[in-house]
N, CA, C and O atoms as a GROMACS GRO file, in nm:
protein
  436
    1MET      N    1   0.084  -0.118   0.000
    1MET     CA    2   0.000   0.000   0.000
    1MET      C    3   0.089   0.125   0.000
    1MET      O    4   0.179   0.136   0.083
    2ALA      N    5   0.065   0.215  -0.090
    2ALA     CA    6   0.147   0.336  -0.102
    2ALA      C    7   0.113   0.433   0.010
    2ALA      O    8  -0.002   0.448   0.049
    3GLU      N    9   0.218   0.500   0.061
    3GLU     CA   10   0.196   0.601   0.163
    3GLU      C   11   0.139   0.726   0.097
    3GLU      O   12   0.174   0.760  -0.016
    4SER      N   13   0.050   0.792   0.168
    4SER     CA   14  -0.003   0.916   0.114
    4SER      C   15   0.056   1.033   0.191
    4SER      O   16   0.091   1.022   0.308
    5ARG      N   17   0.067   1.143   0.123
    5ARG     CA   18   0.117   1.265   0.186
    5ARG      C   19  -0.001   1.346   0.234
    5ARG      O   20  -0.106   1.350   0.169
    6ALA      N   21   0.016   1.408   0.346
    6ALA     CA   22  -0.090   1.490   0.405
    6ALA      C   23  -0.075   1.634   0.361
    6ALA      O   24   0.036   1.680   0.331
    7THR      N   25  -0.184   1.704   0.358
    7THR     CA   26  -0.182   1.846   0.332
    7THR      C   27  -0.149   1.917   0.462
    7THR      O   28  -0.204   1.883   0.567
    8VAL      N   29  -0.058   2.015   0.457
    8VAL     CA   30  -0.024   2.089   0.576
    8VAL      C   31  -0.147   2.168   0.619
    8VAL      O   32  -0.204   2.245   0.542
    9LEU      N   33  -0.188   2.147   0.744
    9LEU     CA   34  -0.305   2.216   0.796
    9LEU      C   35  -0.278   2.366   0.804
    9LEU      O   36  -0.165   2.408   0.831
   10GLN      N   37  -0.382   2.445   0.782
   10GLN     CA   38  -0.368   2.589   0.789
   10GLN      C   39  -0.312   2.627   0.927
   10GLN      O   40  -0.361   2.580   1.029
   11GLY      N   41  -0.214   2.711   0.928
   11GLY     CA   42  -0.155   2.756   1.053
   11GLY      C   43  -0.039   2.672   1.102
   11GLY      O   44   0.029   2.712   1.196
   12THR      N   45  -0.014   2.558   1.041
   12THR     CA   46   0.096   2.472   1.088
   12THR      C   47   0.225   2.491   1.010
   12THR      O   48   0.331   2.449   1.055
   13LEU      N   49   0.219   2.553   0.895
   13LEU     CA   50   0.340   2.569   0.814
   13LEU      C   51   0.444   2.652   0.889
   13LEU      O   52   0.561   2.615   0.890
   14ASP      N   53   0.402   2.762   0.951
   14ASP     CA   54   0.498   2.844   1.024
   14ASP      C   55   0.564   2.763   1.135
   14ASP      O   56   0.685   2.771   1.154
   15LEU      N   57   0.486   2.684   1.207
   15LEU     CA   58   0.539   2.601   1.314
   15LEU      C   59   0.641   2.501   1.260
   15LEU      O   60   0.747   2.482   1.319
   16LEU      N   61   0.609   2.438   1.148
   16LEU     CA   62   0.702   2.341   1.088
   16LEU      C   63   0.831   2.408   1.042
   16LEU      O   64   0.939   2.350   1.057
   17ILE      N   65   0.822   2.527   0.986
   17ILE     CA   66   0.941   2.601   0.943
   17ILE      C   67   1.026   2.636   1.064
   17ILE      O   68   1.148   2.616   1.062
   18LEU      N   69   0.964   2.689   1.168
   18LEU     CA   70   1.038   2.725   1.288
   18LEU      C   71   1.108   2.603   1.348
   18LEU      O   72   1.224   2.610   1.388
   19LYS      N   73   1.037   2.491   1.353
   19LYS     CA   74   1.096   2.369   1.407
   19LYS      C   75   1.212   2.320   1.318
   19LYS      O   76   1.315   2.277   1.370
   20ALA      N   77   1.195   2.328   1.187
   20ALA     CA   78   1.300   2.286   1.095
   20ALA      C   79   1.427   2.368   1.116
   20ALA      O   80   1.538   2.315   1.103
   21LEU      N   81   1.412   2.494   1.147
   21LEU     CA   82   1.527   2.583   1.164
   21LEU      C   83   1.581   2.583   1.307
   21LEU      O   84   1.682   2.648   1.334
   22SER      N   85   1.517   2.511   1.397
   22SER     CA   86   1.561   2.512   1.537
   22SER      C   87   1.698   2.447   1.556
   22SER      O   88   1.767   2.476   1.654
   23ALA      N   89   1.738   2.361   1.466
   23ALA     CA   90   1.868   2.294   1.476
   23ALA      C   91   1.980   2.372   1.409
   23ALA      O   92   2.097   2.339   1.426
   24GLY      N   93   1.946   2.475   1.333
   24GLY     CA   94   2.048   2.555   1.267
   24GLY      C   95   1.999   2.612   1.136
   24GLY      O   96   1.890   2.580   1.090
   25GLU      N   97   2.081   2.696   1.075
   25GLU     CA   98   2.040   2.766   0.954
   25GLU      C   99   2.034   2.671   0.834
   25GLU      O  100   2.110   2.575   0.823
   26LEU      N  101   1.940   2.702   0.745
   26LEU     CA  102   1.919   2.625   0.623
   26LEU      C  103   1.874   2.720   0.512
   26LEU      O  104   1.818   2.826   0.540
   27HIS      N  105   1.899   2.681   0.388
   27HIS     CA  106   1.842   2.756   0.276
   27HIS      C  107   1.701   2.701   0.250
   27HIS      O  108   1.662   2.600   0.310
   28GLY      N  109   1.626   2.765   0.164
   28GLY     CA  110   1.487   2.729   0.141
   28GLY      C  111   1.465   2.582   0.110
   28GLY      O  112   1.380   2.517   0.171
   29LEU      N  113   1.541   2.529   0.016
   29LEU     CA  114   1.527   2.387  -0.018
   29LEU      C  115   1.562   2.298   0.101
   29LEU      O  116   1.501   2.193   0.122
   30GLY      N  117   1.661   2.341   0.179
   30GLY     CA  118   1.697   2.268   0.299
   30GLY      C  119   1.585   2.266   0.401
   30GLY      O  120   1.564   2.165   0.469
   31VAL      N  121   1.513   2.377   0.413
   31VAL     CA  122   1.398   2.383   0.504
   31VAL      C  123   1.293   2.282   0.459
   31VAL      O  124   1.239   2.207   0.540
   32SER      N  125   1.265   2.281   0.329
   32SER     CA  126   1.166   2.189   0.275
   32SER      C  127   1.206   2.044   0.301
   32SER      O  128   1.124   1.962   0.342
   33ARG      N  129   1.332   2.012   0.278
   33ARG     CA  130   1.382   1.875   0.302
   33ARG      C  131   1.375   1.838   0.450
   33ARG      O  132   1.338   1.726   0.485
   34ARG      N  133   1.410   1.934   0.535
   34ARG     CA  134   1.407   1.908   0.680
   34ARG      C  135   1.264   1.882   0.727
   34ARG      O  136   1.241   1.794   0.810
   35ILE      N  137   1.168   1.958   0.677
   35ILE     CA  138   1.027   1.936   0.714
   35ILE      C  139   0.985   1.796   0.673
   35ILE      O  140   0.920   1.725   0.750
   36GLU      N  141   1.022   1.757   0.553
   36GLU     CA  142   0.988   1.622   0.507
   36GLU      C  143   1.054   1.517   0.597
   36GLU      O  144   0.994   1.414   0.629
   37GLN      N  145   1.177   1.544   0.638
   37GLN     CA  146   1.249   1.451   0.724
   37GLN      C  147   1.186   1.441   0.863
   37GLN      O  148   1.162   1.331   0.912
   38ILE      N  149   1.158   1.554   0.928
   38ILE     CA  150   1.107   1.551   1.065
   38ILE      C  151   0.963   1.503   1.072
   38ILE      O  152   0.916   1.462   1.178
   39THR      N  153   0.892   1.510   0.959
   39THR     CA  154   0.754   1.457   0.957
   39THR      C  155   0.750   1.316   0.898
   39THR      O  156   0.643   1.263   0.869
   40ARG      N  157   0.868   1.257   0.882
   40ARG     CA  158   0.882   1.122   0.828
   40ARG      C  159   0.810   1.106   0.694
   40ARG      O  160   0.746   1.005   0.667
   41GLY      N  161   0.824   1.209   0.611
   41GLY     CA  162   0.769   1.205   0.477
   41GLY      C  163   0.621   1.237   0.466
   41GLY      O  164   0.564   1.232   0.356
   42THR      N  165   0.558   1.270   0.576
   42THR     CA  166   0.414   1.299   0.573
   42THR      C  167   0.385   1.431   0.503
   42THR      O  168   0.287   1.442   0.428
   43PHE      N  169   0.470   1.532   0.526
   43PHE     CA  170   0.447   1.664   0.466
   43PHE      C  171   0.559   1.697   0.369
   43PHE      O  172   0.677   1.681   0.399
   44SER      N  173   0.519   1.744   0.253
   44SER     CA  174   0.612   1.794   0.152
   44SER      C  175   0.566   1.935   0.118
   44SER      O  176   0.457   1.954   0.063
   45VAL      N  177   0.648   2.034   0.149
   45VAL     CA  178   0.610   2.174   0.130
   45VAL      C  179   0.663   2.222  -0.005
   45VAL      O  180   0.783   2.214  -0.032
   46GLN      N  181   0.574   2.270  -0.086
   46GLN     CA  182   0.609   2.318  -0.219
   46GLN      C  183   0.661   2.462  -0.212
   46GLN      O  184   0.621   2.537  -0.123
   47PRO      N  185   0.749   2.501  -0.306
   47PRO     CA  186   0.806   2.636  -0.305
   47PRO      C  187   0.702   2.748  -0.302
   47PRO      O  188   0.724   2.852  -0.239
   48GLY      N  189   0.589   2.728  -0.368
   48GLY     CA  190   0.485   2.830  -0.372
   48GLY      C  191   0.423   2.859  -0.236
   48GLY      O  192   0.365   2.966  -0.215
   49SER      N  193   0.435   2.766  -0.145
   49SER     CA  194   0.389   2.786  -0.007
   49SER      C  195   0.505   2.824   0.084
   49SER      O  196   0.491   2.908   0.172
   50LEU      N  197   0.619   2.760   0.062
   50LEU     CA  198   0.734   2.777   0.151
   50LEU      C  199   0.791   2.918   0.147
   50LEU      O  200   0.807   2.980   0.252
   51PHE      N  201   0.822   2.968   0.028
   51PHE     CA  202   0.893   3.096   0.021
   51PHE      C  203   0.811   3.215   0.069
   51PHE      O  204   0.867   3.303   0.134
   52PRO      N  205   0.681   3.222   0.041
   52PRO     CA  206   0.604   3.331   0.103
   52PRO      C  207   0.600   3.321   0.256
   52PRO      O  208   0.602   3.423   0.325
   53ALA      N  209   0.596   3.198   0.309
   53ALA     CA  210   0.597   3.180   0.454
   53ALA      C  211   0.732   3.222   0.514
   53ALA      O  212   0.736   3.287   0.618
   54LEU      N  213   0.842   3.185   0.448
   54LEU     CA  214   0.973   3.228   0.496
   54LEU      C  215   0.983   3.380   0.497
   54LEU      O  216   1.032   3.439   0.593
   55HIS      N  217   0.937   3.442   0.391
   55HIS     CA  218   0.939   3.589   0.382
   55HIS      C  219   0.853   3.651   0.492
   55HIS      O  220   0.895   3.747   0.557
   56ARG      N  221   0.735   3.596   0.513
   56ARG     CA  222   0.644   3.647   0.616
   56ARG      C  223   0.708   3.635   0.755
   56ARG      O  224   0.700   3.728   0.835
   57LEU      N  225   0.771   3.521   0.784
   57LEU     CA  226   0.835   3.501   0.914
   57LEU      C  227   0.955   3.594   0.931
   57LEU      O  228   0.983   3.641   1.041
   58GLU      N  229   1.026   3.619   0.822
   58GLU     CA  230   1.138   3.713   0.829
   58GLU      C  231   1.088   3.854   0.855
   58GLU      O  232   1.144   3.926   0.938
   59GLU      N  233   0.983   3.894   0.786
   59GLU     CA  234   0.925   4.027   0.807
   59GLU      C  235   0.873   4.044   0.950
   59GLU      O  236   0.876   4.154   1.005
   60ALA      N  237   0.824   3.936   1.010
   60ALA     CA  238   0.771   3.939   1.146
   60ALA      C  239   0.882   3.937   1.252
   60ALA      O  240   0.855   3.953   1.371
   61GLY      N  241   1.007   3.918   1.208
   61GLY     CA  242   1.119   3.918   1.301
   61GLY      C  243   1.152   3.782   1.361
   61GLY      O  244   1.237   3.774   1.450
   62ALA      N  245   1.086   3.676   1.315
   62ALA     CA  246   1.112   3.542   1.367
   62ALA      C  247   1.234   3.477   1.303
   62ALA      O  248   1.293   3.386   1.360
   63LEU      N  249   1.271   3.525   1.183
   63LEU     CA  250   1.385   3.470   1.110
   63LEU      C  251   1.478   3.583   1.067
   63LEU      O  252   1.435   3.697   1.046
   64SER      N  253   1.604   3.550   1.056
   64SER     CA  254   1.700   3.638   0.990
   64SER      C  255   1.755   3.561   0.871
   64SER      O  256   1.742   3.439   0.865
   65SER      N  257   1.818   3.631   0.778
   65SER     CA  258   1.869   3.563   0.659
   65SER      C  259   1.998   3.627   0.611
   65SER      O  260   2.027   3.743   0.642
   66SER      N  261   2.073   3.548   0.536
   66SER     CA  262   2.194   3.599   0.471
   66SER      C  263   2.218   3.517   0.345
   66SER      O  264   2.181   3.400   0.337
   67TRP      N  265   2.282   3.580   0.247
   67TRP     CA  266   2.314   3.512   0.122
   67TRP      C  267   2.448   3.443   0.137
   67TRP      O  268   2.546   3.504   0.179
   68GLN      N  269   2.452   3.314   0.102
   68GLN     CA  270   2.573   3.232   0.113
   68GLN      C  271   2.575   3.131   0.000
   68GLN      O  272   2.472   3.105  -0.063
   69PRO      N  273   2.692   3.073  -0.027
   69PRO     CA  274   2.694   2.965  -0.126
   69PRO      C  275   2.631   2.838  -0.069
   69PRO      O  276   2.653   2.804   0.048
   70SER      N  277   2.553   2.768  -0.149
   70SER     CA  278   2.490   2.643  -0.108
   70SER      C  279   2.588   2.528  -0.128
   70SER      O  280   2.702   2.549  -0.169
   71GLU      N  281   2.543   2.406  -0.098
   71GLU     CA  282   2.630   2.289  -0.111
   71GLU      C  283   2.673   2.265  -0.256
   71GLU      O  284   2.775   2.200  -0.280
   72ASN      N  285   2.596   2.316  -0.353
   72ASN     CA  286   2.637   2.301  -0.493
   72ASN      C  287   2.699   2.430  -0.548
   72ASN      O  288   2.704   2.452  -0.669
   73ASN      N  289   2.745   2.515  -0.456
   73ASN     CA  290   2.818   2.638  -0.488
   73ASN      C  291   2.732   2.744  -0.558
   73ASN      O  292   2.786   2.830  -0.628
   74ARG      N  293   2.604   2.737  -0.541
   74ARG     CA  294   2.516   2.842  -0.593
   74ARG      C  295   2.480   2.936  -0.479
   74ARG      O  296   2.478   2.896  -0.362
   75ARG      N  297   2.453   3.057  -0.512
   75ARG     CA  298   2.415   3.157  -0.412
   75ARG      C  299   2.273   3.126  -0.364
   75ARG      O  300   2.182   3.111  -0.446
   76ALA      N  301   2.256   3.117  -0.233
   76ALA     CA  302   2.125   3.085  -0.176
   76ALA      C  303   2.104   3.168  -0.050
   76ALA      O  304   2.198   3.206   0.018
   77LYS      N  305   1.978   3.194  -0.021
   77LYS     CA  306   1.943   3.267   0.100
   77LYS      C  307   1.926   3.166   0.213
   77LYS      O  308   1.842   3.077   0.205
   78PHE      N  309   2.006   3.181   0.318
   78PHE     CA  310   2.001   3.094   0.435
   78PHE      C  311   1.924   3.164   0.546
   78PHE      O  312   1.941   3.283   0.571
   79TYR      N  313   1.838   3.087   0.612
   79TYR     CA  314   1.753   3.140   0.718
   79TYR      C  315   1.793   3.081   0.852
   79TYR      O  316   1.836   2.966   0.861
   80SER      N  317   1.777   3.162   0.957
   80SER     CA  318   1.800   3.113   1.092
   80SER      C  319   1.699   3.179   1.186
   80SER      O  320   1.644   3.285   1.157
   81LEU      N  321   1.676   3.112   1.299
   81LEU     CA  322   1.583   3.165   1.398
   81LEU      C  323   1.646   3.282   1.473
   81LEU      O  324   1.765   3.281   1.503
   82THR      N  325   1.564   3.380   1.503
   82THR     CA  326   1.606   3.489   1.592
   82THR      C  327   1.558   3.451   1.733
   82THR      O  328   1.493   3.349   1.752
   83LYS      N  329   1.592   3.533   1.831
   83LYS     CA  330   1.541   3.509   1.967
   83LYS      C  331   1.389   3.512   1.966
   83LYS      O  332   1.324   3.430   2.032
   84ALA      N  333   1.332   3.606   1.892
   84ALA     CA  334   1.186   3.613   1.881
   84ALA      C  335   1.130   3.488   1.815
   84ALA      O  336   1.022   3.441   1.851
   85GLY      N  337   1.203   3.434   1.718
   85GLY     CA  338   1.161   3.312   1.652
   85GLY      C  339   1.162   3.193   1.746
   85GLY      O  340   1.072   3.108   1.740
   86ARG      N  341   1.262   3.185   1.832
   86ARG     CA  342   1.267   3.076   1.931
   86ARG      C  343   1.151   3.086   2.030
   86ARG      O  344   1.091   2.985   2.067
   87ARG      N  345   1.120   3.209   2.073
   87ARG     CA  346   1.004   3.229   2.162
   87ARG      C  347   0.876   3.188   2.091
   87ARG      O  348   0.790   3.121   2.149
   88ARG      N  349   0.864   3.229   1.966
   88ARG     CA  350   0.744   3.196   1.889
   88ARG      C  351   0.731   3.044   1.871
   88ARG      O  352   0.621   2.990   1.879
   89LEU      N  353   0.842   2.977   1.846
   89LEU     CA  354   0.841   2.831   1.835
   89LEU      C  355   0.788   2.769   1.964
   89LEU      O  356   0.705   2.678   1.959
   90GLY      N  357   0.835   2.816   2.077
   90GLY     CA  358   0.787   2.765   2.206
   90GLY      C  359   0.639   2.791   2.225
   90GLY      O  360   0.565   2.702   2.268
   91ASP      N  361   0.596   2.913   2.195
   91ASP     CA  362   0.454   2.948   2.210
   91ASP      C  363   0.365   2.865   2.118
   91ASP      O  364   0.262   2.812   2.161
   92GLU      N  365   0.405   2.854   1.990
   92GLU     CA  366   0.323   2.780   1.894
   92GLU      C  367   0.324   2.630   1.922
   92GLU      O  368   0.225   2.562   1.897
   93THR      N  369   0.435   2.579   1.975
   93THR     CA  370   0.441   2.438   2.011
   93THR      C  371   0.344   2.410   2.125
   93THR      O  372   0.269   2.312   2.122
   94ALA      N  373   0.345   2.495   2.226
   94ALA     CA  374   0.252   2.478   2.339
   94ALA      C  375   0.107   2.486   2.293
   94ALA      O  376   0.024   2.406   2.336
   95GLN      N  377   0.077   2.582   2.205
   95GLN     CA  378  -0.059   2.596   2.154
   95GLN      C  379  -0.099   2.473   2.073
   95GLN      O  380  -0.210   2.422   2.089
   96TRP      N  381  -0.009   2.425   1.987
   96TRP     CA  382  -0.039   2.307   1.906
   96TRP      C  383  -0.065   2.185   1.995
   96TRP      O  384  -0.156   2.107   1.969
   97ASN      N  385   0.016   2.170   2.100
   97ASN     CA  386  -0.003   2.057   2.191
   97ASN      C  387  -0.139   2.063   2.261
   97ASN      O  388  -0.203   1.959   2.281
   98ARG      N  389  -0.183   2.182   2.298
   98ARG     CA  390  -0.316   2.197   2.359
   98ARG      C  391  -0.425   2.159   2.259
   98ARG      O  392  -0.520   2.088   2.295
   99VAL      N  393  -0.413   2.204   2.136
   99VAL     CA  394  -0.512   2.174   2.033
   99VAL      C  395  -0.514   2.023   2.003
   99VAL      O  396  -0.620   1.962   1.994
  100ALA      N  397  -0.395   1.963   1.988
  100ALA     CA  398  -0.387   1.820   1.959
  100ALA      C  399  -0.449   1.737   2.070
  100ALA      O  400  -0.517   1.639   2.043
  101LEU      N  401  -0.425   1.777   2.196
  101LEU     CA  402  -0.483   1.705   2.309
  101LEU      C  403  -0.636   1.718   2.308
  101LEU      O  404  -0.707   1.621   2.334
  102ALA      N  405  -0.685   1.837   2.278
  102ALA     CA  406  -0.830   1.859   2.274
  102ALA      C  407  -0.895   1.775   2.162
  102ALA      O  408  -1.002   1.717   2.182
  103ILE      N  409  -0.832   1.768   2.048
  103ILE     CA  410  -0.883   1.688   1.937
  103ILE      C  411  -0.881   1.540   1.976
  103ILE      O  412  -0.978   1.467   1.950
  104ALA      N  413  -0.773   1.495   2.039
  104ALA     CA  414  -0.764   1.355   2.082
  104ALA      C  415  -0.875   1.321   2.180
  104ALA      O  416  -0.936   1.215   2.170
  105HIS      N  417  -0.901   1.410   2.275
  105HIS     CA  418  -1.010   1.388   2.370
  105HIS      C  419  -1.145   1.383   2.299
  105HIS      O  420  -1.229   1.300   2.331
  106ALA      N  421  -1.164   1.473   2.204
  106ALA     CA  422  -1.291   1.476   2.130
  106ALA      C  423  -1.312   1.347   2.052
  106ALA      O  424  -1.424   1.296   2.046
  107LEU      N  425  -1.208   1.294   1.993
  107LEU     CA  426  -1.219   1.173   1.914
  107LEU      C  427  -1.241   1.048   2.001
  107LEU      O  428  -1.293   0.948   1.953
  108GLU      N  429  -1.201   1.055   2.125
  108GLU     CA  430  -1.220   0.943   2.217
  108GLU      C  431  -1.364   0.931   2.265
  108GLU      O  432  -1.406   0.824   2.308
  109THR      N  433  -1.440   1.039   2.259
  109THR     CA  434  -1.577   1.036   2.312
  109THR      C  435  -1.674   0.975   2.213
  109THR      O  436  -1.793   0.964   2.242
   0.00000   0.00000   0.00000
């Protein structure tokens, strides 16, 4: 039976990006690969969703960026979490855990 990929739920993309960057800086494609890795292949984020979210998080002060050569020696924009981004990751993780617990309780009834 083939595995199916899930659609990223509205509001979770930012959380997944922040979590992907919590281990260190990555370029856009690296963020996408890391999300796929940490979700064990469940989520695959397409560039049309990823790059606007990265830009939005950078504008909000959760990410900083710099241009650097990538692993294939091409110029790429690398993103990293700011202190505000780490706080936001903690806040959004706690909120997600509350929501997931509430959904689990609802499904048990």
